[in-house]
mmCIF file of the N, C-alpha and C atoms, coordinates in Angstrom:
data_MODEL
# 
_entry.id   MODEL 
# 
loop_
_atom_site.group_PDB 
_atom_site.id 
_atom_site.type_symbol 
_atom_site.label_atom_id 
_atom_site.label_alt_id 
_atom_site.label_comp_id 
_atom_site.label_asym_id 
_atom_site.label_entity_id 
_atom_site.label_seq_id 
_atom_site.pdbx_PDB_ins_code 
_atom_site.Cartn_x 
_atom_site.Cartn_y 
_atom_site.Cartn_z 
_atom_site.occupancy 
_atom_site.B_iso_or_equiv 
_atom_site.pdbx_formal_charge 
_atom_site.auth_seq_id 
_atom_site.auth_comp_id 
_atom_site.auth_asym_id 
_atom_site.auth_atom_id 
_atom_site.pdbx_PDB_model_num 
ATOM 1   N N  . MET A 1 1  ? -33.882 -46.056 133.052 1.00 0.00 ? 1  MET A N  1 
ATOM 2   C CA . MET A 1 1  ? -34.100 -45.262 133.673 1.00 0.00 ? 1  MET A CA 1 
ATOM 3   C C  . MET A 1 1  ? -32.929 -43.878 133.246 1.00 0.00 ? 1  MET A C  1 
ATOM 4   N N  . ILE A 1 2  ? -33.573 -42.899 132.480 1.00 0.00 ? 2  ILE A N  1 
ATOM 5   C CA . ILE A 1 2  ? -32.515 -41.504 131.941 1.00 0.00 ? 2  ILE A CA 1 
ATOM 6   C C  . ILE A 1 2  ? -32.346 -40.891 133.343 1.00 0.00 ? 2  ILE A C  1 
ATOM 7   N N  . ASP A 1 3  ? -30.919 -40.675 133.125 1.00 0.00 ? 3  ASP A N  1 
ATOM 8   C CA . ASP A 1 3  ? -29.950 -39.606 134.569 1.00 0.00 ? 3  ASP A CA 1 
ATOM 9   C C  . ASP A 1 3  ? -30.056 -38.517 134.152 1.00 0.00 ? 3  ASP A C  1 
ATOM 10  N N  . ASP A 1 4  ? -30.588 -37.799 132.729 1.00 0.00 ? 4  ASP A N  1 
ATOM 11  C CA . ASP A 1 4  ? -30.516 -36.219 132.464 1.00 0.00 ? 4  ASP A CA 1 
ATOM 12  C C  . ASP A 1 4  ? -31.904 -35.963 132.610 1.00 0.00 ? 4  ASP A C  1 
ATOM 13  N N  . ASP A 1 5  ? -32.162 -34.395 133.683 1.00 0.00 ? 5  ASP A N  1 
ATOM 14  C CA . ASP A 1 5  ? -33.011 -34.102 133.588 1.00 0.00 ? 5  ASP A CA 1 
ATOM 15  C C  . ASP A 1 5  ? -33.456 -33.231 132.606 1.00 0.00 ? 5  ASP A C  1 
ATOM 16  N N  . PRO A 1 6  ? -34.629 -33.012 131.844 1.00 0.00 ? 6  PRO A N  1 
ATOM 17  C CA . PRO A 1 6  ? -34.356 -31.960 130.740 1.00 0.00 ? 6  PRO A CA 1 
ATOM 18  C C  . PRO A 1 6  ? -34.891 -30.652 131.376 1.00 0.00 ? 6  PRO A C  1 
ATOM 19  N N  . PHE A 1 7  ? -35.474 -30.731 132.690 1.00 0.00 ? 7  PHE A N  1 
ATOM 20  C CA . PHE A 1 7  ? -36.138 -29.434 133.285 1.00 0.00 ? 7  PHE A CA 1 
ATOM 21  C C  . PHE A 1 7  ? -34.671 -28.851 134.489 1.00 0.00 ? 7  PHE A C  1 
ATOM 22  N N  . ALA A 1 8  ? -33.674 -29.588 134.306 1.00 0.00 ? 8  ALA A N  1 
ATOM 23  C CA . ALA A 1 8  ? -32.352 -29.287 135.245 1.00 0.00 ? 8  ALA A CA 1 
ATOM 24  C C  . ALA A 1 8  ? -31.600 -28.478 135.021 1.00 0.00 ? 8  ALA A C  1 
ATOM 25  N N  . PRO A 1 9  ? -31.290 -27.279 135.576 1.00 0.00 ? 9  PRO A N  1 
ATOM 26  C CA . PRO A 1 9  ? -30.534 -26.135 134.955 1.00 0.00 ? 9  PRO A CA 1 
ATOM 27  C C  . PRO A 1 9  ? -29.049 -26.380 134.282 1.00 0.00 ? 9  PRO A C  1 
ATOM 28  N N  . PRO A 1 10 ? -28.330 -26.083 133.350 1.00 0.00 ? 10 PRO A N  1 
ATOM 29  C CA . PRO A 1 10 ? -27.493 -26.349 132.694 1.00 0.00 ? 10 PRO A CA 1 
ATOM 30  C C  . PRO A 1 10 ? -25.864 -25.997 133.790 1.00 0.00 ? 10 PRO A C  1 
ATOM 31  N N  . ALA A 1 11 ? -25.297 -27.298 133.680 1.00 0.00 ? 11 ALA A N  1 
ATOM 32  C CA . ALA A 1 11 ? -24.141 -27.437 134.482 1.00 0.00 ? 11 ALA A CA 1 
ATOM 33  C C  . ALA A 1 11 ? -23.429 -25.585 134.430 1.00 0.00 ? 11 ALA A C  1 
ATOM 34  N N  . LYS A 1 12 ? -22.837 -25.436 135.281 1.00 0.00 ? 12 LYS A N  1 
ATOM 35  C CA . LYS A 1 12 ? -21.868 -24.597 135.656 1.00 0.00 ? 12 LYS A CA 1 
ATOM 36  C C  . LYS A 1 12 ? -20.285 -24.986 134.986 1.00 0.00 ? 12 LYS A C  1 
ATOM 37  N N  . LYS A 1 13 ? -19.817 -24.281 134.352 1.00 0.00 ? 13 LYS A N  1 
ATOM 38  C CA . LYS A 1 13 ? -18.004 -24.788 134.321 1.00 0.00 ? 13 LYS A CA 1 
ATOM 39  C C  . LYS A 1 13 ? -17.287 -23.837 135.015 1.00 0.00 ? 13 LYS A C  1 
ATOM 40  N N  . ALA A 1 14 ? -16.677 -24.527 135.334 1.00 0.00 ? 14 ALA A N  1 
ATOM 41  C CA . ALA A 1 14 ? -15.429 -23.775 136.466 1.00 0.00 ? 14 ALA A CA 1 
ATOM 42  C C  . ALA A 1 14 ? -14.629 -23.189 135.598 1.00 0.00 ? 14 ALA A C  1 
ATOM 43  N N  . VAL A 1 15 ? -14.836 -22.218 136.642 1.00 0.00 ? 15 VAL A N  1 
ATOM 44  C CA . VAL A 1 15 ? -14.329 -20.846 136.170 1.00 0.00 ? 15 VAL A CA 1 
ATOM 45  C C  . VAL A 1 15 ? -12.372 -21.001 136.446 1.00 0.00 ? 15 VAL A C  1 
ATOM 46  N N  . PRO A 1 16 ? -11.406 -20.772 136.015 1.00 0.00 ? 16 PRO A N  1 
ATOM 47  C CA . PRO A 1 16 ? -9.788  -20.744 136.338 1.00 0.00 ? 16 PRO A CA 1 
ATOM 48  C C  . PRO A 1 16 ? -9.746  -19.713 137.601 1.00 0.00 ? 16 PRO A C  1 
ATOM 49  N N  . LEU A 1 17 ? -9.007  -20.273 138.369 1.00 0.00 ? 17 LEU A N  1 
ATOM 50  C CA . LEU A 1 17 ? -8.867  -19.292 139.322 1.00 0.00 ? 17 LEU A CA 1 
ATOM 51  C C  . LEU A 1 17 ? -8.343  -17.776 139.097 1.00 0.00 ? 17 LEU A C  1 
ATOM 52  N N  . GLU A 1 18 ? -7.579  -18.013 138.005 1.00 0.00 ? 18 GLU A N  1 
ATOM 53  C CA . GLU A 1 18 ? -6.867  -16.343 137.554 1.00 0.00 ? 18 GLU A CA 1 
ATOM 54  C C  . GLU A 1 18 ? -8.338  -15.810 137.118 1.00 0.00 ? 18 GLU A C  1 
ATOM 55  N N  . GLN A 1 19 ? -8.878  -16.064 136.544 1.00 0.00 ? 19 GLN A N  1 
ATOM 56  C CA . GLN A 1 19 ? -10.457 -15.698 136.064 1.00 0.00 ? 19 GLN A CA 1 
ATOM 57  C C  . GLN A 1 19 ? -11.028 -14.789 137.137 1.00 0.00 ? 19 GLN A C  1 
ATOM 58  N N  . GLN A 1 20 ? -10.899 -15.677 138.415 1.00 0.00 ? 20 GLN A N  1 
ATOM 59  C CA . GLN A 1 20 ? -11.932 -15.472 139.679 1.00 0.00 ? 20 GLN A CA 1 
ATOM 60  C C  . GLN A 1 20 ? -11.042 -14.147 139.942 1.00 0.00 ? 20 GLN A C  1 
ATOM 61  N N  . LEU A 1 21 ? -9.973  -14.324 140.493 1.00 0.00 ? 21 LEU A N  1 
ATOM 62  C CA . LEU A 1 21 ? -9.174  -13.073 140.922 1.00 0.00 ? 21 LEU A CA 1 
ATOM 63  C C  . LEU A 1 21 ? -9.678  -11.867 140.007 1.00 0.00 ? 21 LEU A C  1 
ATOM 64  N N  . GLU A 1 22 ? -9.645  -11.808 139.218 1.00 0.00 ? 22 GLU A N  1 
ATOM 65  C CA . GLU A 1 22 ? -9.246  -10.900 138.141 1.00 0.00 ? 22 GLU A CA 1 
ATOM 66  C C  . GLU A 1 22 ? -10.763 -9.637  138.207 1.00 0.00 ? 22 GLU A C  1 
ATOM 67  N N  . VAL A 1 23 ? -12.142 -10.709 138.482 1.00 0.00 ? 23 VAL A N  1 
ATOM 68  C CA . VAL A 1 23 ? -13.171 -10.059 138.430 1.00 0.00 ? 23 VAL A CA 1 
ATOM 69  C C  . VAL A 1 23 ? -13.703 -9.671  140.464 1.00 0.00 ? 23 VAL A C  1 
ATOM 70  N N  . ALA A 1 24 ? -12.766 -10.337 141.042 1.00 0.00 ? 24 ALA A N  1 
ATOM 71  C CA . ALA A 1 24 ? -13.164 -10.121 142.607 1.00 0.00 ? 24 ALA A CA 1 
ATOM 72  C C  . ALA A 1 24 ? -12.866 -8.753  143.386 1.00 0.00 ? 24 ALA A C  1 
ATOM 73  N N  . SER A 1 25 ? -13.244 -8.068  143.963 1.00 0.00 ? 25 SER A N  1 
ATOM 74  C CA . SER A 1 25 ? -13.356 -6.488  144.430 1.00 0.00 ? 25 SER A CA 1 
ATOM 75  C C  . SER A 1 25 ? -11.799 -7.032  145.446 1.00 0.00 ? 25 SER A C  1 
ATOM 76  N N  . ILE A 1 26 ? -11.766 -5.730  145.794 1.00 0.00 ? 26 ILE A N  1 
ATOM 77  C CA . ILE A 1 26 ? -10.380 -6.201  147.257 1.00 0.00 ? 26 ILE A CA 1 
ATOM 78  C C  . ILE A 1 26 ? -11.309 -6.746  148.260 1.00 0.00 ? 26 ILE A C  1 
ATOM 79  N N  . ASP A 1 27 ? -12.171 -6.394  148.942 1.00 0.00 ? 27 ASP A N  1 
ATOM 80  C CA . ASP A 1 27 ? -13.014 -7.038  150.133 1.00 0.00 ? 27 ASP A CA 1 
ATOM 81  C C  . ASP A 1 27 ? -13.127 -8.221  149.695 1.00 0.00 ? 27 ASP A C  1 
ATOM 82  N N  . GLU A 1 28 ? -13.236 -8.764  148.435 1.00 0.00 ? 28 GLU A N  1 
ATOM 83  C CA . GLU A 1 28 ? -13.398 -10.344 148.244 1.00 0.00 ? 28 GLU A CA 1 
ATOM 84  C C  . GLU A 1 28 ? -12.310 -10.676 148.459 1.00 0.00 ? 28 GLU A C  1 
ATOM 85  N N  . LEU A 1 29 ? -11.431 -10.112 147.628 1.00 0.00 ? 29 LEU A N  1 
ATOM 86  C CA . LEU A 1 29 ? -9.778  -10.835 147.920 1.00 0.00 ? 29 LEU A CA 1 
ATOM 87  C C  . LEU A 1 29 ? -9.479  -10.811 149.496 1.00 0.00 ? 29 LEU A C  1 
ATOM 88  N N  . GLU A 1 30 ? -9.823  -9.460  150.128 1.00 0.00 ? 30 GLU A N  1 
ATOM 89  C CA . GLU A 1 30 ? -9.760  -9.939  151.563 1.00 0.00 ? 30 GLU A CA 1 
ATOM 90  C C  . GLU A 1 30 ? -9.979  -11.119 152.149 1.00 0.00 ? 30 GLU A C  1 
ATOM 91  N N  . PHE A 1 31 ? -11.347 -11.310 151.904 1.00 0.00 ? 31 PHE A N  1 
ATOM 92  C CA . PHE A 1 31 ? -12.196 -12.046 152.276 1.00 0.00 ? 31 PHE A CA 1 
ATOM 93  C C  . PHE A 1 31 ? -11.651 -13.534 152.137 1.00 0.00 ? 31 PHE A C  1 
ATOM 94  N N  . ARG A 1 32 ? -11.301 -14.152 150.936 1.00 0.00 ? 32 ARG A N  1 
ATOM 95  C CA . ARG A 1 32 ? -10.460 -14.964 150.896 1.00 0.00 ? 32 ARG A CA 1 
ATOM 96  C C  . ARG A 1 32 ? -9.553  -15.631 151.258 1.00 0.00 ? 32 ARG A C  1 
ATOM 97  N N  . ILE A 1 33 ? -8.334  -14.270 151.361 1.00 0.00 ? 33 ILE A N  1 
ATOM 98  C CA . ILE A 1 33 ? -7.538  -14.779 152.449 1.00 0.00 ? 33 ILE A CA 1 
ATOM 99  C C  . ILE A 1 33 ? -7.645  -14.730 153.256 1.00 0.00 ? 33 ILE A C  1 
ATOM 100 N N  . GLN A 1 34 ? -8.748  -14.467 154.024 1.00 0.00 ? 34 GLN A N  1 
ATOM 101 C CA . GLN A 1 34 ? -8.682  -14.834 156.202 1.00 0.00 ? 34 GLN A CA 1 
ATOM 102 C C  . GLN A 1 34 ? -9.165  -15.995 155.669 1.00 0.00 ? 34 GLN A C  1 
ATOM 103 N N  . LYS A 1 35 ? -10.657 -16.717 155.047 1.00 0.00 ? 35 LYS A N  1 
ATOM 104 C CA . LYS A 1 35 ? -10.770 -17.928 154.582 1.00 0.00 ? 35 LYS A CA 1 
ATOM 105 C C  . LYS A 1 35 ? -9.143  -18.582 154.491 1.00 0.00 ? 35 LYS A C  1 
ATOM 106 N N  . LEU A 1 36 ? -8.674  -18.627 153.806 1.00 0.00 ? 36 LEU A N  1 
ATOM 107 C CA . LEU A 1 36 ? -7.358  -19.437 153.225 1.00 0.00 ? 36 LEU A CA 1 
ATOM 108 C C  . LEU A 1 36 ? -6.703  -19.534 154.809 1.00 0.00 ? 36 LEU A C  1 
ATOM 109 N N  . ARG A 1 37 ? -6.247  -18.526 155.447 1.00 0.00 ? 37 ARG A N  1 
ATOM 110 C CA . ARG A 1 37 ? -5.699  -18.468 156.562 1.00 0.00 ? 37 ARG A CA 1 
ATOM 111 C C  . ARG A 1 37 ? -5.636  -18.945 157.777 1.00 0.00 ? 37 ARG A C  1 
ATOM 112 N N  . ALA A 1 38 ? -7.220  -19.315 157.622 1.00 0.00 ? 38 ALA A N  1 
ATOM 113 C CA . ALA A 1 38 ? -7.797  -19.947 158.897 1.00 0.00 ? 38 ALA A CA 1 
ATOM 114 C C  . ALA A 1 38 ? -7.998  -21.424 158.557 1.00 0.00 ? 38 ALA A C  1 
ATOM 115 N N  . GLU A 1 39 ? -7.988  -22.091 156.909 1.00 0.00 ? 39 GLU A N  1 
ATOM 116 C CA . GLU A 1 39 ? -7.669  -23.169 156.861 1.00 0.00 ? 39 GLU A CA 1 
ATOM 117 C C  . GLU A 1 39 ? -6.463  -23.921 156.746 1.00 0.00 ? 39 GLU A C  1 
ATOM 118 N N  . ILE A 1 40 ? -5.648  -22.981 156.737 1.00 0.00 ? 40 ILE A N  1 
ATOM 119 C CA . ILE A 1 40 ? -4.001  -23.057 156.778 1.00 0.00 ? 40 ILE A CA 1 
ATOM 120 C C  . ILE A 1 40 ? -3.620  -23.399 158.214 1.00 0.00 ? 40 ILE A C  1 
ATOM 121 N N  . ALA A 1 41 ? -4.054  -22.506 158.873 1.00 0.00 ? 41 ALA A N  1 
ATOM 122 C CA . ALA A 1 41 ? -4.204  -22.763 160.798 1.00 0.00 ? 41 ALA A CA 1 
ATOM 123 C C  . ALA A 1 41 ? -4.865  -24.235 161.053 1.00 0.00 ? 41 ALA A C  1 
ATOM 124 N N  . LEU A 1 42 ? -5.871  -24.635 160.621 1.00 0.00 ? 42 LEU A N  1 
ATOM 125 C CA . LEU A 1 42 ? -6.601  -25.684 160.879 1.00 0.00 ? 42 LEU A CA 1 
ATOM 126 C C  . LEU A 1 42 ? -5.805  -26.855 160.519 1.00 0.00 ? 42 LEU A C  1 
ATOM 127 N N  . CYS A 1 43 ? -4.982  -26.482 159.200 1.00 0.00 ? 43 CYS A N  1 
ATOM 128 C CA . CYS A 1 43 ? -4.139  -27.674 158.676 1.00 0.00 ? 43 CYS A CA 1 
ATOM 129 C C  . CYS A 1 43 ? -2.890  -27.732 159.493 1.00 0.00 ? 43 CYS A C  1 
ATOM 130 N N  . GLU A 1 44 ? -2.496  -26.686 159.763 1.00 0.00 ? 44 GLU A N  1 
ATOM 131 C CA . GLU A 1 44 ? -1.071  -26.964 160.826 1.00 0.00 ? 44 GLU A CA 1 
ATOM 132 C C  . GLU A 1 44 ? -1.367  -27.239 162.147 1.00 0.00 ? 44 GLU A C  1 
ATOM 133 N N  . ALA A 1 45 ? -2.602  -27.076 162.897 1.00 0.00 ? 45 ALA A N  1 
ATOM 134 C CA . ALA A 1 45 ? -2.929  -27.883 164.234 1.00 0.00 ? 45 ALA A CA 1 
ATOM 135 C C  . ALA A 1 45 ? -2.873  -29.503 163.846 1.00 0.00 ? 45 ALA A C  1 
ATOM 136 N N  . ALA A 1 46 ? -3.595  -29.813 163.126 1.00 0.00 ? 46 ALA A N  1 
ATOM 137 C CA . ALA A 1 46 ? -4.106  -30.968 162.854 1.00 0.00 ? 46 ALA A CA 1 
ATOM 138 C C  . ALA A 1 46 ? -2.561  -32.100 162.288 1.00 0.00 ? 46 ALA A C  1 
ATOM 139 N N  . ILE A 1 47 ? -1.733  -31.324 161.980 1.00 0.00 ? 47 ILE A N  1 
ATOM 140 C CA . ILE A 1 47 ? -0.609  -31.707 161.680 1.00 0.00 ? 47 ILE A CA 1 
ATOM 141 C C  . ILE A 1 47 ? 0.605   -31.843 163.126 1.00 0.00 ? 47 ILE A C  1 
ATOM 142 N N  . THR A 1 48 ? 0.590   -31.053 163.744 1.00 0.00 ? 48 THR A N  1 
ATOM 143 C CA . THR A 1 48 ? 1.270   -30.696 165.657 1.00 0.00 ? 48 THR A CA 1 
ATOM 144 C C  . THR A 1 48 ? 0.197   -32.054 165.605 1.00 0.00 ? 48 THR A C  1 
ATOM 145 N N  . LYS A 1 49 ? -1.247  -32.108 166.118 1.00 0.00 ? 49 LYS A N  1 
ATOM 146 C CA . LYS A 1 49 ? -1.910  -33.321 166.294 1.00 0.00 ? 49 LYS A CA 1 
ATOM 147 C C  . LYS A 1 49 ? -1.551  -34.732 166.150 1.00 0.00 ? 49 LYS A C  1 
ATOM 148 N N  . LYS A 1 50 ? -1.458  -34.996 164.885 1.00 0.00 ? 50 LYS A N  1 
ATOM 149 C CA . LYS A 1 50 ? -0.823  -36.198 164.278 1.00 0.00 ? 50 LYS A CA 1 
ATOM 150 C C  . LYS A 1 50 ? 0.297   -36.301 164.644 1.00 0.00 ? 50 LYS A C  1 
ATOM 151 N N  . ARG A 1 51 ? 1.245   -35.509 164.856 1.00 0.00 ? 51 ARG A N  1 
ATOM 152 C CA . ARG A 1 51 ? 2.709   -35.511 165.057 1.00 0.00 ? 51 ARG A CA 1 
ATOM 153 C C  . ARG A 1 51 ? 2.672   -35.765 166.570 1.00 0.00 ? 51 ARG A C  1 
ATOM 154 N N  . ALA A 1 52 ? 2.029   -35.026 167.292 1.00 0.00 ? 52 ALA A N  1 
ATOM 155 C CA . ALA A 1 52 ? 2.184   -35.623 168.743 1.00 0.00 ? 52 ALA A CA 1 
ATOM 156 C C  . ALA A 1 52 ? 1.583   -37.436 168.846 1.00 0.00 ? 52 ALA A C  1 
ATOM 157 N N  . GLN A 1 53 ? 0.090   -37.467 168.302 1.00 0.00 ? 53 GLN A N  1 
ATOM 158 C CA . GLN A 1 53 ? -0.167  -39.107 168.248 1.00 0.00 ? 53 GLN A CA 1 
ATOM 159 C C  . GLN A 1 53 ? 0.917   -39.847 167.787 1.00 0.00 ? 53 GLN A C  1 
ATOM 160 N N  . ARG A 1 54 ? 1.376   -39.706 167.040 1.00 0.00 ? 54 ARG A N  1 
ATOM 161 C CA . ARG A 1 54 ? 2.786   -40.488 166.217 1.00 0.00 ? 54 ARG A CA 1 
ATOM 162 C C  . ARG A 1 54 ? 3.998   -40.619 167.235 1.00 0.00 ? 54 ARG A C  1 
ATOM 163 N N  . GLU A 1 55 ? 4.458   -39.806 167.820 1.00 0.00 ? 55 GLU A N  1 
ATOM 164 C CA . GLU A 1 55 ? 5.616   -39.660 168.864 1.00 0.00 ? 55 GLU A CA 1 
ATOM 165 C C  . GLU A 1 55 ? 5.071   -40.941 169.902 1.00 0.00 ? 55 GLU A C  1 
ATOM 166 N N  . ALA A 1 56 ? 3.646   -40.348 170.768 1.00 0.00 ? 56 ALA A N  1 
ATOM 167 C CA . ALA A 1 56 ? 3.226   -40.934 171.241 1.00 0.00 ? 56 ALA A CA 1 
ATOM 168 C C  . ALA A 1 56 ? 3.330   -42.209 171.273 1.00 0.00 ? 56 ALA A C  1 
ATOM 169 N N  . ALA A 1 57 ? 2.787   -43.072 170.176 1.00 0.00 ? 57 ALA A N  1 
ATOM 170 C CA . ALA A 1 57 ? 2.807   -44.310 169.546 1.00 0.00 ? 57 ALA A CA 1 
ATOM 171 C C  . ALA A 1 57 ? 4.030   -44.832 169.359 1.00 0.00 ? 57 ALA A C  1 
ATOM 172 N N  . ASN A 1 58 ? 4.974   -43.622 168.878 1.00 0.00 ? 58 ASN A N  1 
ATOM 173 C CA . ASN A 1 58 ? 6.503   -44.683 168.760 1.00 0.00 ? 58 ASN A CA 1 
ATOM 174 C C  . ASN A 1 58 ? 6.873   -44.767 170.129 1.00 0.00 ? 58 ASN A C  1 
ATOM 175 N N  . SER A 1 59 ? 6.814   -44.084 170.949 1.00 0.00 ? 59 SER A N  1 
ATOM 176 C CA . SER A 1 59 ? 7.481   -44.357 172.412 1.00 0.00 ? 59 SER A CA 1 
ATOM 177 C C  . SER A 1 59 ? 7.043   -45.699 173.483 1.00 0.00 ? 59 SER A C  1 
ATOM 178 N N  . VAL A 1 60 ? 5.723   -45.738 172.789 1.00 0.00 ? 60 VAL A N  1 
ATOM 179 C CA . VAL A 1 60 ? 5.134   -47.011 173.033 1.00 0.00 ? 60 VAL A CA 1 
ATOM 180 C C  . VAL A 1 60 ? 5.666   -48.485 172.596 1.00 0.00 ? 60 VAL A C  1 
ATOM 181 N N  . PHE A 1 61 ? 5.510   -48.319 171.317 1.00 0.00 ? 61 PHE A N  1 
ATOM 182 C CA . PHE A 1 61 ? 5.638   -49.395 170.307 1.00 0.00 ? 61 PHE A CA 1 
ATOM 183 C C  . PHE A 1 61 ? 7.051   -49.181 169.637 1.00 0.00 ? 61 PHE A C  1 
ATOM 184 N N  . GLY A 1 62 ? 7.724   -48.304 169.249 1.00 0.00 ? 62 GLY A N  1 
ATOM 185 C CA . GLY A 1 62 ? 9.263   -48.283 169.111 1.00 0.00 ? 62 GLY A CA 1 
ATOM 186 C C  . GLY A 1 62 ? 8.693   -47.446 167.376 1.00 0.00 ? 62 GLY A C  1 
ATOM 187 N N  . ALA A 1 63 ? 9.684   -46.771 166.773 1.00 0.00 ? 63 ALA A N  1 
ATOM 188 C CA . ALA A 1 63 ? 9.670   -46.227 165.531 1.00 0.00 ? 63 ALA A CA 1 
ATOM 189 C C  . ALA A 1 63 ? 9.595   -47.388 164.040 1.00 0.00 ? 63 ALA A C  1 
ATOM 190 N N  . ARG A 1 64 ? 8.745   -47.623 163.402 1.00 0.00 ? 64 ARG A N  1 
ATOM 191 C CA . ARG A 1 64 ? 8.793   -47.998 162.330 1.00 0.00 ? 64 ARG A CA 1 
ATOM 192 C C  . ARG A 1 64 ? 10.363  -47.820 161.346 1.00 0.00 ? 64 ARG A C  1 
ATOM 193 N N  . PRO A 1 65 ? 10.620  -48.521 161.486 1.00 0.00 ? 65 PRO A N  1 
ATOM 194 C CA . PRO A 1 65 ? 12.037  -48.647 160.151 1.00 0.00 ? 65 PRO A CA 1 
ATOM 195 C C  . PRO A 1 65 ? 11.603  -48.006 159.144 1.00 0.00 ? 65 PRO A C  1 
ATOM 196 N N  . SER A 1 66 ? 12.543  -47.091 158.600 1.00 0.00 ? 66 SER A N  1 
ATOM 197 C CA . SER A 1 66 ? 12.402  -46.392 157.209 1.00 0.00 ? 66 SER A CA 1 
ATOM 198 C C  . SER A 1 66 ? 12.910  -47.337 156.267 1.00 0.00 ? 66 SER A C  1 
# 
């Protein structure tokens, strides 16, 4: 069986970030920053939660030796 579909649209090449930023409008860039800040906040919350879980486990089982 052949995996190539002759009717499939051509694959898009990845555009470097620098080039994406050059052609983006101010509104698009501000929206991108908002999305990135929200993603950073989610990551920071996940880190906080994981640290609390680790501390709870360490209090029960003791810390692992380094």
